[in-house]
C-alpha distance (Angstrom), angle and dihedral (degrees) to the residues before:
residue distance angle dihedral
M1 . . .
T2 3.79 . .
G3 3.94 112.7 .
V4 3.83 94.5 18.6
L5 3.85 115.0 119.2
D6 3.71 116.5 -127.6
H7 3.76 101.4 -139.2
S8 3.75 94.4 170.1
A9 3.69 90.6 60.6
D10 3.76 90.6 46.5
R11 3.85 89.2 50.1
E12 3.75 92.5 49.6
R13 3.92 91.4 50.0
S14 3.73 90.9 49.0
T15 3.79 92.1 48.9
E16 3.88 89.5 50.3
R17 3.82 90.2 49.5
A18 3.77 92.1 49.6
E19 3.78 92.7 49.5
S20 3.78 91.0 48.0
F21 3.87 92.5 51.9
L22 3.86 87.8 45.4
Q23 3.88 89.0 57.3
L24 3.79 88.5 49.0
I25 3.78 89.3 54.3
E26 3.71 95.3 46.8
R27 3.92 90.6 51.6
A28 3.80 89.3 49.9
R29 3.81 92.4 51.4
R30 3.80 91.9 65.6
G31 3.79 110.1 99.8
K32 3.91 125.2 -113.9
L33 3.78 121.8 -115.6
K34 3.79 122.3 -143.7
V35 3.78 119.2 -175.5
Y36 3.81 124.8 -162.6
L37 3.93 98.8 -154.0
G38 3.83 121.3 -163.4
Y39 3.80 140.9 163.8
G40 3.75 100.9 -121.0
P41 3.76 148.9 -14.4
G42 3.73 115.9 -60.4
V43 3.81 99.0 31.1
G44 3.63 94.1 113.2
K45 3.81 109.2 -100.5
T46 3.73 99.3 130.9
Y47 3.85 92.7 43.4
R48 3.85 92.6 50.8
M49 3.81 90.6 47.2
L50 3.87 90.0 52.4
E51 3.78 91.7 45.6
E52 3.79 89.2 56.0
A53 3.73 91.3 46.1
H54 3.89 89.5 56.5
A55 3.84 91.7 47.4
L56 3.82 88.4 50.8
N57 3.83 92.3 46.2
E58 3.83 89.3 52.8
Q59 3.73 88.8 57.1
G60 3.73 92.7 54.2
V61 3.80 98.7 -102.2
D62 3.89 113.1 145.8
V63 3.88 104.6 -118.8
V64 3.66 128.6 166.0
V65 3.84 137.1 178.9
G66 3.80 110.7 -112.1
Y67 3.73 93.9 175.2
V68 3.87 130.8 -16.5
E69 3.93 122.9 172.3
D70 3.90 105.6 -149.4
H71 3.88 94.4 -177.7
G72 3.78 88.1 -148.3
R73 3.79 92.9 -63.6
A74 3.74 109.3 150.2
E75 3.81 96.4 -149.8
T76 3.82 91.8 53.2
Q77 3.83 92.0 48.0
R78 3.76 90.8 53.1
L79 3.86 93.2 53.4
V80 3.78 91.0 46.0
E81 3.76 94.6 50.7
E82 3.87 90.3 54.4
L83 3.80 90.7 59.3
E84 3.92 132.3 66.5
V85 3.80 108.5 -95.9
V86 3.87 121.9 -156.6
P87 3.84 104.5 -135.6
R88 3.89 112.5 -109.3
R89 3.63 128.6 -116.8
R90 3.73 118.8 -113.2
E91 3.83 126.8 -141.5
A92 3.79 129.2 -173.1
Y93 3.72 112.8 -137.4
K94 3.91 126.6 169.1
G95 3.89 91.6 -26.1
L96 3.76 93.1 -48.2
M97 3.82 125.3 109.4
L98 4.00 107.7 -134.4
E99 3.78 121.2 -166.5
E100 3.72 121.5 -148.6
M101 3.88 136.2 172.5
D102 3.81 109.2 -80.9
G103 3.81 100.6 -130.7
D104 3.82 93.6 -179.6
A105 3.86 88.6 54.5
V106 3.76 91.7 50.0
L107 3.80 89.9 49.5
E108 3.70 92.3 49.7
R109 3.83 91.0 47.2
K110 3.84 90.3 45.8
P111 3.76 100.8 -167.5
T112 3.77 122.6 -176.9
I113 3.86 92.6 -115.6
V114 3.82 131.2 16.2
L115 3.74 125.8 -164.9
V116 3.85 112.0 -138.1
D117 3.93 115.1 177.7
E118 3.79 123.5 -158.8
L119 3.86 103.0 27.1
A120 3.80 94.6 -170.1
H121 3.78 93.2 55.4
T122 3.92 120.6 133.0
N123 3.71 113.4 -132.1
A124 3.75 125.8 -130.0
P125 3.79 117.2 -86.8
G126 3.76 109.4 -87.6
S127 3.85 95.7 36.0
R128 3.75 115.6 132.2
N129 3.88 90.1 -119.1
Q130 3.78 123.8 40.1
K131 3.79 94.4 -145.1
R132 3.85 131.6 38.8
Y133 3.74 93.6 -130.7
Q134 3.85 85.9 66.0
D135 3.71 88.9 54.7
V136 3.84 87.2 53.3
L137 3.79 91.3 50.7
E138 3.81 88.7 57.7
L139 3.73 92.2 50.6
L140 3.94 91.1 51.5
E141 3.87 91.8 48.6
A142 3.81 86.6 53.8
G143 3.78 90.5 56.2
I144 3.77 95.8 -104.7
H145 3.84 117.5 139.1
V146 3.84 114.9 -132.3
I147 3.81 130.3 -156.1
T148 3.81 108.8 -170.3
T149 3.93 141.4 162.2
L150 3.76 131.8 -123.6
N151 3.83 137.4 174.1
V152 3.72 115.9 -136.6
Q153 3.82 93.1 -127.2
H154 3.81 90.2 69.0
L155 3.91 93.4 66.7
E156 3.69 105.7 113.4
S157 3.96 96.5 -136.7
L158 3.95 88.0 57.0
Y159 3.82 95.9 56.3
D160 3.97 95.0 101.1
T161 3.79 90.7 40.7
V162 3.66 95.6 50.5
E163 3.81 92.5 44.5
R164 3.74 89.5 52.3
L165 3.82 98.0 44.0
V166 3.87 100.4 38.4
G167 3.83 102.5 18.4
V168 3.75 93.1 -124.5
K169 3.89 126.5 127.2
V170 3.73 103.0 -144.7
K171 3.82 107.9 -143.9
E172 3.83 99.4 -173.0
R173 3.71 113.0 62.0
L174 3.80 139.5 154.1
P175 3.87 132.4 -156.2
D176 3.82 114.9 -90.5
W177 3.82 91.6 -122.9
V178 3.78 91.9 69.9
L179 3.79 87.9 66.5
D180 3.72 93.9 38.9
E181 3.81 89.6 58.3
A182 3.79 92.8 51.9
D183 3.78 112.3 119.9
Q184 3.74 90.7 -146.4
V185 3.79 133.4 16.6
V186 3.83 121.4 -169.1
N187 3.74 119.8 -165.0
I188 3.94 109.4 -141.1
D189 3.81 98.0 -156.3
L190 3.83 126.8 -171.8
S191 3.77 127.8 163.8
A192 3.86 115.6 -106.1
E193 3.93 86.5 -119.2
D194 3.89 93.1 56.7
L195 3.75 92.3 43.9
L196 3.78 89.9 52.5
T197 3.80 91.4 47.6
R198 3.89 88.3 53.0
M199 3.66 90.2 50.3
E200 3.79 93.5 51.7
A201 3.77 91.6 47.7
G202 3.79 91.6 57.8
K203 3.73 97.1 -114.0
I204 3.89 97.3 123.3
Y205 3.86 105.1 36.4
P206 3.79 136.6 11.4
E207 3.84 117.4 -91.2
E208 3.63 97.5 -101.0
R209 3.88 91.0 59.3
I210 3.90 98.6 43.8
Q211 3.92 100.7 84.1
T212 3.91 92.4 45.0
S213 3.77 92.1 48.2
L214 3.86 92.3 47.8
A215 3.87 89.0 51.6
N216 3.81 93.5 49.1
F217 3.71 128.7 20.5
F218 3.84 97.6 6.9
Q219 3.67 99.3 61.4
R220 3.84 113.8 134.8
Q221 3.91 93.1 -119.5
N222 3.74 91.0 52.0
L223 3.81 94.2 49.3
E224 3.86 92.9 47.4
H225 3.91 89.2 52.6
L226 3.86 91.5 49.2
R227 3.77 92.4 44.9
N228 3.80 93.0 53.8
L229 3.81 90.9 46.3
T230 3.83 86.8 54.2
L231 3.79 93.7 50.1
R232 3.77 92.2 46.0
E233 3.99 90.4 50.0
I234 3.85 90.1 49.8
A235 3.73 91.1 49.6
A236 3.84 90.8 50.6
H237 3.77 92.2 49.1
I238 3.84 91.1 50.5
E239 3.80 91.0 48.9
E240 3.93 91.6 47.4
K241 3.79 90.9 50.1
G242 3.78 91.3 49.2
R243 3.78 97.4 51.5
T244 3.67 114.9 111.8
S245 3.73 101.5 -119.5
P246 3.81 146.1 -35.0
I247 3.84 85.4 -122.0
D248 3.75 89.3 69.3
E249 3.77 86.2 80.1
R250 3.71 89.8 76.4
I251 3.65 96.3 60.1
I252 3.70 99.3 49.1
A253 3.64 137.4 75.9
P254 3.90 115.7 -68.2
D255 3.72 99.7 -92.6
Q256 3.79 108.0 149.5
V257 3.77 119.2 146.1
M258 3.82 127.1 -125.7
V259 3.78 132.9 -179.5
C260 3.75 121.8 -152.4
L261 3.84 114.3 -134.9
S262 3.75 128.6 -157.9
S263 3.78 127.8 -162.3
R264 3.73 89.0 -132.5
G265 3.73 103.6 33.0
P266 3.83 115.2 145.8
D267 3.88 92.3 -127.7
S268 3.70 114.0 -0.2
A269 3.90 89.5 162.8
A270 3.81 90.3 63.5
L271 3.77 89.4 52.2
L272 3.75 92.2 50.1
R273 3.83 92.7 52.1
Y274 3.68 93.1 46.1
A275 3.96 89.0 51.2
S276 3.77 90.3 46.0
R277 3.80 92.7 52.9
L278 3.89 91.5 46.8
A279 3.84 91.3 49.3
G280 3.74 89.8 50.5
R281 3.75 93.8 50.9
L282 3.76 91.7 48.8
N283 3.75 93.9 42.0
R284 3.75 90.7 -128.7
N285 3.87 135.9 136.6
W286 3.92 113.0 -110.2
Y287 3.59 135.5 -152.7
A288 3.77 132.5 -150.8
L289 3.83 112.5 -150.5
Y290 3.81 126.4 -169.7
V291 3.76 112.6 -172.3
Q292 3.94 108.6 -150.4
T293 3.78 108.4 -152.5
P294 3.84 122.5 -161.9
A295 3.76 89.2 -102.8
E296 3.89 89.6 56.1
S297 3.83 98.5 51.3
P298 3.98 111.9 137.0
E299 3.79 87.8 -104.9
Q300 3.75 95.5 56.9
V301 3.92 100.2 37.3
E302 3.75 118.7 87.9
A303 3.79 120.4 -116.6
R304 3.86 94.8 -109.3
T305 3.81 93.7 53.1
Q306 3.82 89.6 50.7
R307 3.74 91.5 52.3
V308 3.89 90.8 50.0
L309 3.87 89.0 49.1
S310 3.79 91.8 46.1
D311 3.85 91.4 51.0
T312 3.81 90.8 47.2
L313 3.85 94.9 51.9
T314 3.90 89.7 46.1
L315 3.81 88.2 52.2
A316 3.78 90.0 51.2
H317 3.90 89.5 52.9
Q318 3.71 89.5 52.0
L319 3.80 94.4 49.4
G320 3.88 89.9 53.0
A321 3.68 103.6 -102.5
T322 3.89 124.8 143.6
V323 3.81 99.9 -123.9
F324 3.79 122.6 -145.4
T325 3.75 130.7 -177.5
F326 3.93 111.2 -159.5
Q327 3.79 127.7 -174.3
G328 3.68 117.1 -135.4
A329 3.80 142.7 144.7
D330 3.79 91.8 -147.5
V331 3.80 114.1 53.5
V332 3.87 97.1 -165.3
E333 3.75 94.5 47.3
T334 3.87 92.0 49.5
I335 3.90 91.4 47.9
L336 3.83 90.5 51.7
R337 3.65 94.8 44.6
F338 3.83 89.0 50.1
A339 3.78 90.7 48.8
D340 3.89 91.6 51.9
E341 3.74 92.5 44.5
Y342 3.94 94.6 51.1
S343 3.79 99.1 37.2
V344 3.71 91.5 -113.5
G345 3.87 117.0 -179.5
H346 3.76 100.4 172.4
I347 3.83 123.3 49.1
V348 3.98 117.4 -171.7
I349 3.84 115.8 -164.5
G350 3.70 133.9 166.3
R351 3.82 120.8 -110.5
S352 3.83 111.1 -95.6
G353 3.80 126.3 -143.7
P354 3.72 121.7 -96.8
L355 3.80 122.5 -90.7
S356 3.84 119.2 -116.8
W357 3.81 115.7 -108.6
W358 3.89 94.3 -112.8
K359 3.90 89.6 57.5
R360 3.68 91.8 51.4
L361 3.81 88.6 47.7
F362 3.89 85.5 62.0
G363 3.83 90.9 49.5
R364 3.75 98.5 -100.2
R365 3.81 117.1 156.0
T366 3.86 130.3 -169.0
V367 3.77 122.7 -107.2
I368 3.78 91.3 -108.0
E369 3.85 92.6 52.9
R370 3.81 91.4 51.2
L371 3.86 93.0 43.9
L372 3.74 93.4 49.7
E373 3.85 89.4 51.4
G374 3.86 95.0 46.0
A375 3.80 98.8 42.4
Q376 3.87 95.7 67.3
D377 3.83 95.1 152.5
K378 3.85 98.7 38.2
A379 3.80 135.2 78.7
V380 3.84 109.7 -118.1
A381 3.79 115.7 -162.7
V382 3.88 110.5 -161.9
I383 3.79 105.0 -159.4
D384 3.88 125.2 -158.2
T385 3.80 102.9 -156.6
G386 3.78 89.9 -172.8
A387 3.82 87.6 -119.4
G388 3.77 89.5 -83.4
R389 3.89 95.5 -48.4
R390 3.78 108.4 159.4
D391 3.86 93.9 -149.9
Q392 3.80 95.5 59.2
P393 3.80 127.0 61.2
P394 3.75 121.3 -139.6
R395 3.89 103.0 -82.1
R396 3.68 128.8 -152.6
V397 3.78 102.9 -130.5
G398 3.79 100.4 173.0
Q399 3.84 141.0 16.6
L400 3.71 137.6 171.3
A401 3.82 118.8 -137.9
R402 3.80 111.3 -71.6
P403 3.95 120.5 -108.1
P404 3.89 116.2 -93.0
D405 3.79 118.9 -60.9
I406 3.90 107.1 -88.7
S407 3.81 90.1 -150.1
A408 3.81 89.3 69.8
R409 3.78 92.5 61.6
P410 3.74 119.3 101.4
P411 3.79 112.8 -86.0
D412 3.84 93.5 -141.9
R413 3.83 99.2 56.8
P414 3.80 105.0 141.6
V415 3.79 121.8 -102.1
F416 3.78 114.3 -118.0
S417 3.78 106.5 -138.8
I418 3.82 125.1 -152.6
S419 3.77 92.9 -146.7
D420 3.76 92.1 52.2
H421 3.70 86.5 69.2
L422 3.77 99.7 36.0
S423 3.91 129.0 76.7
E424 3.71 132.8 172.3
D425 3.88 88.8 -95.2
Q426 3.80 90.3 62.9
V427 3.86 93.4 55.1
V428 3.88 118.1 87.9
V429 3.81 121.6 -168.5
W430 3.86 116.9 -165.8
Q431 3.82 119.2 -166.4
E432 3.69 93.5 -178.8
S433 3.91 132.4 57.1
V434 3.82 113.8 -80.4
S435 3.75 138.1 -174.0
Q436 3.82 126.3 -112.7
E437 3.89 85.8 -116.5
Q438 3.86 91.0 53.9
V439 3.82 89.6 48.7
L440 3.82 94.7 50.1
A441 3.77 95.0 43.6
A442 3.78 94.5 49.1
L443 3.76 98.8 41.4
L444 4.00 90.2 49.0
E445 3.75 90.2 49.6
R446 3.87 90.2 52.0
A447 3.79 92.1 44.9
L448 3.76 94.3 52.6
R449 3.78 98.9 45.0
D450 3.83 92.0 99.7
V451 3.78 95.8 36.2
P452 3.75 109.6 83.9
G453 3.83 123.9 -161.9
L454 3.77 100.1 32.8
D455 3.81 120.2 120.7
Y456 3.78 107.2 -121.6
T457 3.74 95.9 -163.1
A458 3.78 95.2 50.4
T459 3.89 93.2 44.5
L460 3.73 89.4 50.1
E461 3.80 91.2 53.7
K462 3.88 90.3 48.8
L463 3.71 87.4 50.9
R464 3.79 92.2 51.8
E465 3.89 90.7 48.8
R466 3.87 89.7 50.4
E467 3.85 90.0 54.7
R468 3.84 91.4 48.0
Q469 3.88 86.3 55.4
G470 3.57 92.6 56.0
S471 3.86 127.9 -20.5
T472 3.74 115.5 -116.4
F473 3.89 89.6 -166.3
L474 3.75 93.8 101.3
D475 3.79 129.0 -158.0
E476 3.77 88.0 -115.0
G477 3.70 102.8 81.2
V478 3.84 93.8 -95.2
A479 3.75 139.7 86.1
F480 3.75 131.8 -156.6
P481 3.91 107.4 -168.6
H482 3.81 107.7 -179.6
L483 3.79 142.6 157.7
R484 3.81 139.6 -175.4
V485 3.80 108.5 -123.5
D486 3.88 129.8 -155.9
G487 3.80 109.2 -131.8
L488 3.82 97.7 25.0
D489 3.76 114.7 122.9
R490 3.86 100.5 -174.2
P491 3.82 137.1 21.0
A492 3.84 118.7 -80.9
F493 3.75 120.2 -157.8
A494 3.86 139.1 -170.6
L495 3.80 130.4 -178.2
G496 3.75 124.5 -152.4
L497 3.83 128.6 -169.9
P498 3.75 111.1 -169.2
H499 3.88 100.6 -170.0
A500 3.82 93.8 -178.1
G501 3.80 93.7 43.6
I502 3.82 135.4 -117.7
R503 3.87 107.2 -71.8
D504 3.80 100.6 -156.2
V505 3.91 98.7 44.2
P506 3.97 106.4 91.1
A507 3.77 107.0 -145.2
R508 3.88 137.3 146.5
Q509 3.84 84.7 -131.5
P510 3.85 119.6 43.5
V511 3.75 113.8 -122.8
E512 3.70 110.8 -100.7
V513 3.75 103.2 168.8
V514 3.83 132.1 37.1
W515 3.73 120.7 -171.3
L516 3.84 113.9 -170.8
F517 3.79 118.3 -173.2
L518 3.80 132.9 169.8
L519 3.83 121.0 -158.0
P520 3.73 132.8 -166.6
A521 3.79 111.8 -92.5
Q522 3.80 91.3 -116.6
G523 3.90 89.2 51.0
I524 3.78 127.4 -141.4
P525 3.78 116.7 -84.7
G526 3.80 109.0 -114.3
F527 3.71 96.6 2.2
M528 3.85 113.3 122.3
P529 3.84 109.1 168.3
T530 3.80 91.9 175.8
A531 3.77 91.9 62.0
A532 3.80 90.2 50.2
F533 3.74 96.3 46.0
S534 3.89 90.3 45.5
R535 3.79 90.3 52.8
M536 3.77 92.0 49.8
V537 3.71 97.5 49.3
R538 3.87 89.4 46.9
D539 3.84 88.0 58.0
R540 3.71 97.4 92.1
A541 3.85 94.9 -157.2
A542 3.86 89.6 50.9
R543 3.64 95.4 46.1
R544 3.77 93.2 47.8
E545 3.85 90.4 52.3
L546 3.77 89.7 49.9
V547 3.83 95.0 50.4
Q548 3.89 90.1 46.8
A549 3.77 92.8 49.6
R550 3.71 108.0 112.8
E551 3.85 97.1 178.2
P552 3.86 130.7 46.8
A553 3.72 90.4 -123.1
A554 3.88 91.5 60.5
A555 3.77 94.5 46.3
L556 3.79 90.8 50.2
R557 3.76 91.4 51.5
T558 3.73 89.2 51.8
V559 3.69 91.6 56.0
Q560 3.90 93.1 46.3
A561 3.83 90.5 49.1
W562 3.83 93.7 50.4
E563 3.84 91.8 49.7
R564 3.83 90.2 47.5
R565 3.77 89.2 53.6
H566 3.84 94.4 46.9
T567 3.82 100.8 37.1
P568 3.84 110.7 113.2
A569 3.83 114.9 -110.4
G570 3.66 112.0 -94.8
R571 3.73 96.9 22.4
S572 3.76 122.7 102.5
P573 3.88 119.1 -153.9
């Protein structure tokens, strides 16, 4: 009625504005992470961190020491003594008393900033977290800012490179994504000559360790190699932060990276690290695929092979890959089907052994030969890992021509927005435990509400069959069930949030977020929803907001807010 105020609409808008502002506050409450990065002990990372702490302290900022390792250096000890130190936690282990940072004490003290040395450190057995970086993540989630230190050789993806260049097997490592998520990375650079001078002057290690160190790790050539790695890592980090937006992935050529894993591969870890570095240079999502043939079913594979495979998949998770296990009798066909389904442009695979002459006589070909023949529009990098030999780096021994240059594509290609295809009616929130079948059925029903003419029952059966081929309910707390559908002319999405978990999906981490999407059978050029979904759930703030959403409207606003933050300037979704 004209002239009558719609107070209910005003209240609804006020509520939406309040919840949106609350989400901004929650995001702002997460602590910031600053990393002092160096190429070896003694370059000055800890000293610079402590100097900054003193400068902040003089400005009235509440700074405490959570853990600093002084290595007996008098200058470092003096700087630590002038700051408040949170007492360490002591753990008894095999007759020794080990000291660790007391994360609970830091949380209870709740300073503005805490100093945490040696980010890649492995905690004593019995600690709540295995690694110190996991303690740091807890502090950040609690809103405490962290300044920390790290040597470049402790990055997981550089393990093989460091071993080859320096001859050292680095035991304490952390996933690359921890450094990628840092809000600020500062390179503490020092020439190799100056570092050696500091070592000889006794400013790094006690006198009894100097000659041994100079004869081993602290050789000039080793230091130069590590320094160059650090400079390249810093350059890559700056380039990554300067890129326009992760959403750009949805408007460029399909160029995701996948690595093919084998239960009996000679050095799957080297393959994973190679793929991780490749994906990092290309700024792409990447996938690790293990094809389980009938001969490799759990009932037929020996326990040792299962352990090796489990360790390989765990490493893939740590390096940031989205890990899939597909079942298929034909390995090559399964790899190519996966590559098409997930818009893969780069396939990384290990070099296989030669076939005997009599097998070739009967027309047999290697997996590599068949893959090179079938992947006509994809780059295939065939890597010789040297079967784990330290003196040889992984070598690319074969590669198909690369996909078309993405720079030649029109710059004004429209951005496909998730929220353009998602409404409140297509978001399902479960407060009670549900089954995988319930999740698929409910989400498919929501996705098809605005899609007339499609047979729900037949589509559900196809979705089930797709899950039987290879589960998309990943051991990462997320699921991406999807299907290409004949007769569909536009994407259809649904989002599920099972707050009490999915009871029949075995996983180390309960599934918290389920994205279901249907695509036209012919696909949409340049549109890769899996990449966008993966980016969103890897954004810890966005994922936390999704998991905490109790109403469809709140979940939808989280998606919209994330897309607004990551949509390139000048493009409208």
